[in-house]
N, C-alpha and C positions, 0 to 999 in steps of 0.2 A: 740265598734262595728264600729265606724267611723274610728278608726285606722286600724282595720282589713280590712274594705272596701277600704280604701285608699291604703293599701299595696297590696291588691288584684288587684286594678286598675293599679298600677305601674307594678305588675307582668304580667298582661295581656297585657299592652302596650309594655313591654320588649319582651314578647313572640311574639307579632305581628311584632315588629321590627326585631327580629331574623328570623322569618318566611319570612319576606320580603327580608332580606339579603340572605337567603338561595335560594329563588326563583331567585333573581338577579344573584347570583353566578352560579346557574344551567343554567340560560339563557346564561350567558357569556361562560360557559363551552361548551354548545351545539353550540354556534356560532363559538368558536375556533375549535371545532371538525369538523364542516362543512367546515371551511376555510382550515384546514389541509387535509381533505378528498379531497377537490378541488385541492389543491396543489399536492397531491399524484396522483390523476387522471391525471392531466396535465403532471406531471413528467413521469408517466407510458406511456402516449400516445407519449411523446417526445422520450422516450427510444425505444418504438416500431417503431416509424418512423425512428430513427437512425439505428436500427437493420435492418429494411427493406432496407434502402438506402445502408447500408454496404453489405447486402446480394446481392442486385441488382448490386452494383458495382463489387462485387467479381465474380458474375456469368457473368456479361456483359463483363468483361475484361479478363475473363479466369483466374482470381485470380492473376493478375500481381502485384497488390499492396502487397498482402501477399507473393508472390514469391520473390519480390524485398526485402521485409523485411527479409524473410528467408535467401536469399543469403547474405544479409548484415550481418546478425548474424553469418552465417557460415564463411564468410570471416573474421570477427572479431575474432571468436574463433580459426580459423586456424592461424591467425597472433599471437595470444596469445600463442598458442601451439608451433609454430615455434620459436618464440623468447625465450620461456622457454627452448626448446630443444637446441638452440644455446648457451644459457648461461650455461646450464648444460654440454654440450660438451666442451665448453671453459674451465670451471672449472676443468673438468676431465683431459683435456689435460695439463693444468698447473700443476696439481698434479702429473701426470705421468712424465712430464719433470723434476720437482723437485726431484722426487724419483730416476729417472735415473741419475741426476746430483750428487746426494748423492752417488749412487752406483759407478759412474765413479770416483768421488773424493776419495772414500775409496780405490778403486783399484789403483789409482795413488799414494796415500800415501803408500800403501803396496809395490808397485813396487819401490818407492824411498827408502824405508827402507831396501830393499834387496840389 
């Protein structure tokens, strides 16, 4: 009987210890969730402030910031397209010159052989 009571006491003590650990873990989890919630709220308020500032800047300046960015992008794309067109035209011109040179060379050999 003493052995049983001793084992039961150990089991109850372990059960209490486990319960205390669970309560502690839940408390820490709730604290972390509260901290994370606070961070998310702060981040959301900052994002809203930045959105509002951007909207005001865009409305107040007539969209000049965005217009400048759009023009810059357009200019960059135009430059890329123009340089690509120039390279393509140059390659085609070289190929045409080489083709004509071969034709002229063939005609010259034919004339020499006659």
